C-alpha positions, -999 to +999 in steps of 0.1 A: +000+000+000+012+035-008+016+057+022-006+088+022-029+075-006-066+073-001-088+055-026-125+060-025-150+044-049-187+044-052-183+015-077-175-018-058-160-034-089-129-011-087-100-029-070-084-004-046-053-026-042-046-024-079-050+014-078-024+014-050-001-008-071-005+015-101+003+046-080+033+029-064+046+021-099+041+057-111+057+070-079+088+050-086+088+059-124+088+096-117+108+094-084+079+111-065+071+116-029+034+117-019+025+140+010-012+133+003-032+119-026-068+111-028-083+093-058-121+091-059-142+072-084-175+090-085-206+091-107-211+115-137-236+137-118-211+144-090-182+151-113-204+175-133-213+194-101-176+196-090-166+207-126-193+234-125-186+246-089-148+247-090-138+250-127-169+268-140-175+241-167-211+229-169-205+194-183-195+159-174-159+150-177-139+119-171-112+132-148-105+163-127-072+169-108-066+194-080-030+201-073-021+216-039+017+212-042+042+238-050+069+213-057+074+194-089+082+159-075+060+160-044+023+151-049-003+168-028-036+166-045-069+150-054-080+131-085-117+126-092-126+101-119-161+095-132-165+057-135-195+062-157-176+085-182-147+059-181-172+033-192-185+055-219-149+062-231-141+025-231-170+018-254-163+048-276-126+040-280-131+002-280-108-005-250-114-025-218-131-006-190-102-015-166-077-001-191-096+031-194-098+035-156-060+029-155-055+056-182-076+081-162-055+075-130-023+080-151-039+111-167-048+126-133-013+120-120+003+136-150-018+167-144-005+167-108+030+167-123+021+198-144+014+181-176-011+201-196-036+193-224-048+228-231-032+232-265-023+208-293+015+206-286+011+200-249-018+176-255+004+155-278+032+153-253+008+144-225-009+117-247+024+102-257+035+100-221+001+085-211+003+059-238+039+049-228+028+045-192-004+025-202+017+001-221+042-003-193+017-003-163-016-016-177-031-027-143-065-042-143-082-019-119-113-041-116-121-071-094-121-102-115 
């Protein structure tokens, strides 16, 4: 188990141990310290409310990250993932649901490491890094 990591899920099929293993691998990959990290798997309605309240975006999204750290290699933050949007993405892109959940955890952590997807150049860099990490650490985040 990763110290200072809390995993919360409204969806009982998500394997919290596997989320811990994925985060441990990413921690080692990027040589990170984690002062605090919360990863919550919530429904689309809740993520939409959070997106609207804190980011002023009135729509569902698959992942939101809140970074509270001032340091590059120290994680202090929250990642919110819509398990319903993850399922929609999996169907849309013809990938396994567990793989899509893994991708969203990686995506959220990359945001906490100051990766950005606001313009085409940074989006391309982030996507390449995400794909490399998915291929290396494709943890099945679902109970079998």
